[in-house]
C-alpha positions in Angstrom: -0.1 -0.1 0.0 2.8 2.4 0.5 3.5 2.3 -3.5 -0.2 3.1 -3.9 0.4 6.4 -1.8 3.2 7.1 -3.6 1.5 6.8 -7.1 -1.4 8.4 -5.8 0.3 11.4 -4.5 2.3 12.1 -7.8 -0.5 11.5 -9.9 -2.9 13.6 -8.2 -0.3 16.6 -7.7 0.3 16.2 -11.4 -3.5 16.2 -12.1 -4.0 19.5 -10.1 -1.0 21.2 -12.0 -2.5 20.5 -15.4 -6.0 21.4 -14.5 -5.2 24.7 -13.2 -2.8 25.7 -15.7 -0.1 26.7 -13.4 2.8 29.1 -14.6 1.3 30.7 -17.8 1.3 33.6 -20.3 -0.8 35.7 -22.5 -0.2 33.7 -25.6 -0.4 29.9 -26.1 3.2 29.6 -26.9 4.1 31.4 -24.0 1.8 29.2 -21.9 3.5 26.1 -23.1 7.0 27.3 -22.6 6.2 28.5 -18.9 4.6 24.8 -18.3 7.8 23.1 -19.4 9.9 25.3 -17.0 7.7 24.7 -14.2 7.1 20.8 -14.6 10.8 20.5 -14.7 11.3 22.4 -11.5 8.8 19.9 -9.7 11.1 16.9 -11.0 9.3 16.1 -14.2 10.6 15.4 -17.7 8.2 16.8 -20.3 8.4 15.1 -23.8 5.7 16.3 -26.2 4.9 13.9 -29.4 4.1 17.2 -31.5 3.6 20.8 -30.8 1.6 22.6 -33.5 -0.9 25.5 -34.1 -4.4 24.4 -35.1 -6.0 27.8 -36.0 -6.2 29.8 -32.8 -5.1 26.6 -30.6 -1.7 25.6 -29.8 -2.2 21.6 -29.8 0.3 19.9 -27.8 -0.4 16.1 -28.3 0.9 12.9 -27.1 2.7 14.5 -24.0 4.7 12.3 -21.6 5.5 13.5 -18.0 8.2 11.3 -16.2 9.4 11.7 -12.6 11.8 9.8 -10.7 11.3 10.5 -6.7 12.8 9.0 -3.5 10.3 6.6 -1.7 9.5 7.3 1.8 9.5 3.6 3.3 11.3 1.4 1.2 12.2 1.5 -2.3 15.4 3.6 -3.2 13.2 5.2 -5.9 9.9 5.2 -7.8 9.2 6.0 -11.6 5.8 7.5 -12.5 5.1 8.1 -16.2 2.0 9.9 -17.3 0.7 10.1 -20.9 -1.6 13.1 -21.8 -3.5 12.9 -25.2 -3.5 16.5 -25.7 -3.1 20.0 -24.0 -5.0 22.5 -25.5 -4.4 26.1 -25.3 -6.5 28.6 -27.1 -5.9 32.1 -27.9 -9.4 33.9 -27.0 -8.5 36.9 -29.0 -8.9 39.1 -26.1 -5.4 38.7 -24.3 -6.4 35.4 -22.6 -5.6 31.9 -23.0 -8.0 29.0 -22.2 -6.4 25.7 -21.2 -8.1 22.3 -21.2 -7.0 18.6 -21.6 -8.4 16.4 -24.2 -9.1 12.8 -23.1 -7.9 10.8 -20.1 -4.5 11.0 -18.7 -3.0 7.5 -18.1 0.1 6.3 -16.7 2.1 3.8 -14.4 4.1 4.3 -11.2 6.7 1.4 -10.8 8.3 1.3 -7.3 11.2 -1.2 -6.1 10.1 -3.5 -3.2 11.9 -6.2 -1.1 9.7 -8.6 -2.8 10.4 -7.1 -6.4 9.0 -4.3 -8.5 5.4 -3.3 -8.2 3.4 -1.4 -10.5 0.3 0.8 -10.3 -1.9 1.8 -13.1 -3.1 5.4 -13.2 -6.1 7.1 -15.0 -7.1 10.7 -14.4 -10.4 11.9 -15.9 -11.5 15.8 -15.9 -14.9 16.8 -16.9 -15.0 20.1 -18.6 -12.1 21.2 -16.7 -10.5 24.6 -17.9 -8.3 27.4 -16.9 -8.7 31.0 -18.1 -5.2 32.8 -18.1 -4.9 36.7 -18.2 -2.5 39.6 -17.2 1.0 40.0 -18.0 4.2 37.8 -18.4 5.5 39.2 -15.3 1.9 39.1 -13.3 -0.4 36.6 -14.5 -4.2 35.5 -13.2 -5.8 32.2 -13.7 -9.5 31.5 -13.3 -10.0 27.9 -12.5 -13.3 25.9 -13.3 -13.2 22.0 -12.9 -16.7 20.6 -12.3 -15.3 17.0 -11.7 -11.7 15.4 -11.6 -11.2 11.9 -10.7 -8.4 9.9 -10.0 -8.0 5.8 -10.3 -4.8 4.1 -9.0 -4.8 0.1 -9.3 -1.6 -1.6 -7.8 -0.7 -4.7 -9.2 0.3 -7.7 -6.9 4.1 -7.9 -6.2 4.0 -11.3 -4.8 1.9 -14.4 -6.0 0.0 -14.3 -2.6 -0.9 -10.7 -2.6 -3.9 -8.9 -4.1 -4.2 -5.5 -5.9 -5.0 -2.2 -4.2 -7.2 0.0 -5.6 -7.7 3.6 -4.9 -10.6 6.0 -6.6 -10.7 9.7 -5.8 -13.0 12.3 -7.0 -13.2 16.1 -6.4 -16.1 18.3 -7.6 -16.7 22.0 -8.1 -13.2 23.0 -8.1 -13.1 26.6 -8.9 -11.2 29.7 -7.8 -7.9 31.8 -8.7 -4.3 31.8 -8.8 -2.0 34.8 -8.9 1.5 34.1 -10.3 4.6 36.7 -10.2 7.9 35.7 -12.0 11.1 37.4 -12.2 14.9 36.2 -12.6 14.9 34.9 -9.1 11.9 32.7 -9.5 8.2 32.6 -9.3 5.7 33.3 -6.6 2.1 31.9 -6.6 -0.8 33.0 -4.4 -3.8 30.3 -4.5 -7.5 30.7 -3.5 -9.2 27.3 -4.4 -12.5 25.9 -3.3 -14.2 22.6 -4.0 -17.7 21.4 -3.1 -16.6 17.9 -2.4 -13.9 15.4 -2.2 -14.7 11.5 -1.9 -12.0 8.8 -2.0 -12.7 4.8 -1.9 -9.8 2.2 -1.5 -9.7 -1.5 -1.5 -6.8 -3.9 -0.8 -5.0 -6.7 1.0 -2.1 -6.6 3.5 -0.3 -9.7 2.4 1.8 -9.6 5.6 -1.1 -9.3 7.8 -3.7 -11.2 5.7 -6.0 -8.4 6.2 -8.7 -7.3 3.6 -9.5 -3.6 4.0 -12.3 -1.2 2.2 -12.4 2.3 3.2 -14.3 5.3 2.2 -13.8 9.0 2.9 -16.2 12.0 1.9 -15.1 15.7 2.5 -17.4 18.7 1.8 -16.6 22.4 1.5 -12.7 22.3 0.9 -10.7 25.6 0.7 -7.2 25.8 -0.3 -5.3 29.1 0.2 -1.9 30.3 0.6 1.4 31.4 -1.0 4.2 29.4 -2.7 7.8 30.5 -3.8 9.8 28.4 -6.3 13.5 29.8 -6.9 14.7 29.5 -10.3 16.7 26.2 -10.9 15.1 24.7 -7.6 14.1 20.9 -7.8 11.6 19.8 -5.3 12.9 16.3 -5.4 15.8 17.6 -3.7 13.8 19.1 -1.1 16.8 20.3 1.5 18.5 21.9 -1.4 15.6 23.5 -2.7 14.8 25.1 0.7 18.3 26.5 0.8 17.6 28.2 -2.4 14.7 29.9 -1.2 11.8 27.5 -1.3 9.0 28.8 0.5 5.4 27.4 1.1 2.6 28.6 3.3 -0.7 26.9 2.8 -4.0 26.3 4.8 -6.5 23.6 3.9 -9.9 23.5 5.7 -13.2 21.6 5.1 -16.8 22.2 6.4 -17.5 18.3 7.1 -16.3 14.8 6.8 -17.5 11.3 7.0 -15.4 7.9 6.8 -15.8 4.3 7.2 -13.5 1.3 7.2 -14.3 -2.4 6.9 -11.6 -4.9 7.7 -11.5 -8.8 7.7 -8.6 -10.0 9.9 -7.4 -13.4 11.2 -9.4 -12.2 14.6 -12.6 -11.4 12.9 -14.3 -8.2 11.3 -13.4 -4.7 12.1 -15.8 -1.7 11.3 -14.6 1.8 11.9 -16.7 5.1 11.2 -16.7 8.5 12.2 -17.7 12.0 11.3 -16.1 15.5 11.7 -17.9 19.0 11.8 -14.7 20.7 10.3 -11.2 21.3 10.5 -8.1 22.5 9.1 -4.4 21.8 8.2 -1.9 24.2 8.0 1.9 23.9 6.7 4.4 26.5 6.6 7.9 25.7 5.2 11.1 27.9 4.5 14.7 28.2 5.2 13.9 30.2 8.4 11.0 27.8 10.0 8.6 25.1 10.0 5.1 25.0 11.3 2.6 22.1 11.1 -0.9 22.6 12.5 -4.1 20.2 12.1 -7.4 20.8 13.8 -10.8 19.4 14.1 -14.2 20.1 15.6 -16.9 17.7 16.7 -15.2 14.5 15.7 -17.0 11.1 16.5 -15.8 7.7 16.2 -17.6 4.2 16.2 -15.5 1.0 16.4 -17.0 -2.7 16.5 -14.8 -5.7 16.3 -15.3 -9.5 17.0 -14.2 -9.1 20.6 -16.7 -6.5 21.4 -20.3 -7.6 20.3 -21.5 -4.1 20.6 -20.2 -1.0 18.9 -17.9 1.4 21.0 -18.1 5.2 20.1 -16.3 8.3 21.2 -16.7 11.9 20.5 -14.0 14.7 20.9 -15.3 18.3 20.8 -12.0 19.8 19.7 -8.6 18.4 18.5 -5.4 20.4 17.7 -1.7 19.5 17.0 0.4 22.8 16.4 4.4 22.2 16.2 6.9 25.0 15.0 10.7 25.1 15.2 13.4 27.3 13.3 15.3 25.6 10.7 18.3 27.9 10.1 21.4 28.3 12.2 21.1 32.0 13.6 22.9 33.6 16.2 19.6 34.3 18.4 17.2 31.9 19.5 13.6 31.8 17.5 10.2 30.9 18.5 9.2 27.2 19.0 5.9 25.8 19.5 4.4 22.4 20.7 0.8 22.1 21.4 -1.5 19.0 21.6 -5.3 19.6 22.6 -8.0 17.0 22.9 -10.8 18.6 24.5 -14.1 17.1 25.5 -13.4 13.4 25.0 -16.5 11.3 25.8 -16.9 7.6 25.4 -20.2 5.6 25.0 -22.3 4.5 28.0 -21.7 0.7 26.8 -17.9 1.1 27.1 -18.2 2.5 30.8 -20.7 -0.3 31.5 -17.8 -2.8 30.7 -14.9 -1.3 32.8 -17.1 0.6 35.6 -20.5 -0.9 35.8 -21.0 0.2 39.5 -20.0 4.1 38.6 -17.0 4.2 40.6 -15.3 6.7 38.5 -16.3 9.9 37.2 -17.8 9.5 33.6 -17.5 13.2 32.6 -15.3 14.4 29.6 -11.8 13.9 29.7 -9.5 16.7 28.4 -5.6 16.6 27.3 -3.9 20.0 27.0 -0.1 20.4 26.6 0.5 24.3 25.4 4.4 24.7 25.4 6.0 27.7 23.7 9.5 29.0 23.8 12.7 29.9 22.0 15.5 27.6 20.3 18.6 27.9 18.4 19.5 25.5 15.5 23.1 24.9 15.7 23.2 24.3 11.9 20.7 24.7 9.0 18.4 21.5 9.9 17.3 21.3 5.9 21.2 20.6 5.3 22.8 17.1 4.6 25.0 17.6 7.9 21.9 17.8 10.1 20.7 14.5 8.5 23.7 12.9 9.6 23.9 14.3 13.0 23.3 11.7 15.7 21.1 14.0 17.9 19.2 17.0 16.7 21.2 20.0 16.4 18.8 22.4 18.2 19.5 23.9 21.4 16.6 25.2 23.9 16.9 28.5 25.6 13.6 28.9 27.3 10.3 27.0 27.6 6.9 28.4 28.8 4.4 26.0 30.1 1.4 27.9 29.2 -1.1 25.5 30.0 -0.9 21.7 31.2 -4.0 20.0 31.7 -5.3 16.3 32.1 -8.7 15.5 33.2 -9.8 12.0 33.3 -12.3 9.9 35.4 -13.1 12.7 37.9 -9.6 13.7 38.4 -8.0 16.8 37.2 -4.3 17.9 36.9 -3.5 21.5 35.6 -0.3 23.5 35.6 1.8 26.3 34.2 5.2 27.7 34.6 8.4 28.8 32.8 11.9 27.4 32.4 15.2 28.6 31.1 18.1 26.3 29.9 21.8 26.3 31.0 23.4 24.7 27.8 27.1 25.3 29.2 27.4 21.6 30.6 26.7 19.9 27.0 23.3 18.9 28.4 20.5 21.4 28.8 19.7 22.0 32.5 16.5 23.7 33.3 16.0 26.4 35.5 12.7 27.8 36.5 9.5 26.6 38.3 6.3 24.8 37.4 3.1 25.3 39.6 0.8 22.1 39.6 -2.7 21.6 41.0 -4.5 18.3 41.4 -7.8 17.5 42.5 -9.9 14.2 42.5 -6.9 12.2 42.6 -7.9 10.3 46.3 -11.2 9.6 44.8 -9.9 8.1 41.5 -7.6 6.0 43.4 -10.2 4.8 45.6 -12.4 4.0 42.8 -9.7 1.9 41.0 -9.2 -0.2 44.2 -12.7 -0.8 44.4 -13.0 -2.0 40.8 -9.8 -4.0 41.8 -7.7 -2.4 38.9 -5.2 -1.2 41.8 -3.9 -2.9 44.7 -4.5 -1.1 48.0 -0.6 -1.0 49.1 0.0 0.7 45.8 -2.6 3.3 46.5 -1.2 4.1 50.1 2.4 4.5 48.7 0.7 6.8 46.0 -1.0 8.7 48.7 2.1 8.9 50.9 4.3 10.3 48.1 1.4 13.0 47.4 1.9 14.1 51.1 5.3 14.4 50.9 5.6 16.6 47.7 2.0 18.2 47.6 0.5 20.7 49.9 -3.5 20.0 50.9 -5.4 22.9 49.9 -9.1 21.6 50.4 -11.0 18.3 50.1 -9.1 16.0 47.6 -7.4 19.3 46.2 -3.4 19.7 46.4 -0.9 21.8 45.1 2.8 21.7 44.5 5.5 24.0 43.1 8.1 22.1 41.3 11.4 24.2 41.2 14.6 23.6 38.8 17.8 25.2 40.2 21.4 25.4 39.2 23.4 22.2 39.0 20.5 19.8 38.2 18.9 20.4 41.5 14.9 19.8 41.7 12.7 20.7 44.6 8.9 20.0 45.2 7.6 22.8 47.6 11.2 23.1 48.9 11.7 19.4 49.5 14.8 18.0 47.3 13.7 15.4 44.8 17.3 15.4 43.0 
């Protein structure tokens, strides 16, 4: 299935590239010339069968796009070849060019695996997809209209016992604009695209696990916005070098809702997973200065049924978020870092509670996990460089860390905290200096409940309560606080009591 991901990603990326007519100009010939340069920058070799004027249209027929790319989880390389029957660039007589594709795009993706070569067949279909290009060679605008775009990938079995994997993807109602500016240093593009929906269907078999899988995903109200900068001469197949040359991207993808379902037949029996989401977004920013990745979701629900559990088990999460950011370039001064994880309002079905806590010894309210950290760190070398890739440890040095919020709420107990630390890096290892304030409520009730359920021995509970008595200060009924201090020389104190 790893080869399927490689083939699907390459083909669908190419699909969007051809559909939206990236990098064009005001005449068909200039459009074609610009396309060839841009596909080359994305690692494609472009070979047309013929290029000729047919009235007001420049027809580029029997075009082959070839890409060699490093695989992410096994093969040394994967080769994708896409065949386009015809690219039609029509001069509309008003300074604009209308671009379209005739026929289905077909191709193959061949990857080397430990079991031998694995081939994926690719078909891309576009129904009435066009792009109108206007503006000047230095500042161009694209008006995109693609009622339906589909991608089909069928991976052929690489071993006698394996079965093929099939992927079908369709995007509907893709429309919007792109603005492109170009100079000697490269090109920059602003994107604002929307799609009414995206569906995905996958079937396949894992030959190692002997598992048959079928999955369906549906997403509505997609929006893709952002900016990209492609330096002249950069090659995205060599990402580190391209970043060093000035490649930058800052993209946000959001959606209004999603549904998903997966059915699997395993050695232990059938597994059914389904769920919904009320919306979410993903943001990626990458450049020589820093990297950021953020994904967030609202109103997520999940239902699981297996042979081991005769009834469905469900869970809901009101809000989830992961936000990570760090500097990439070596600089004299430390730069901002972020590490944030949020699972807010996690609830599980009464059936699950009835299995583990039928007597109600524990609190059944929503659970929450929040780890919100920010600070400053210094990259000791460019993290996108080959030298950084060979480093045995991440070449980055922490300067400060703020614990903006720490919270864990589960089964009636709640742990929260905040604080701030700086780091002394003169000893070769980062030594924290500062303090974190903690508050814990409901812990005694939780431990007593676990004892009543037979999930925790009484002697372990007594030991845990004794340790809390040593390092925490009672502030009320089943409420304790503690201040953890980090001092010079690696010394650690809890409310003035030495821990280390």
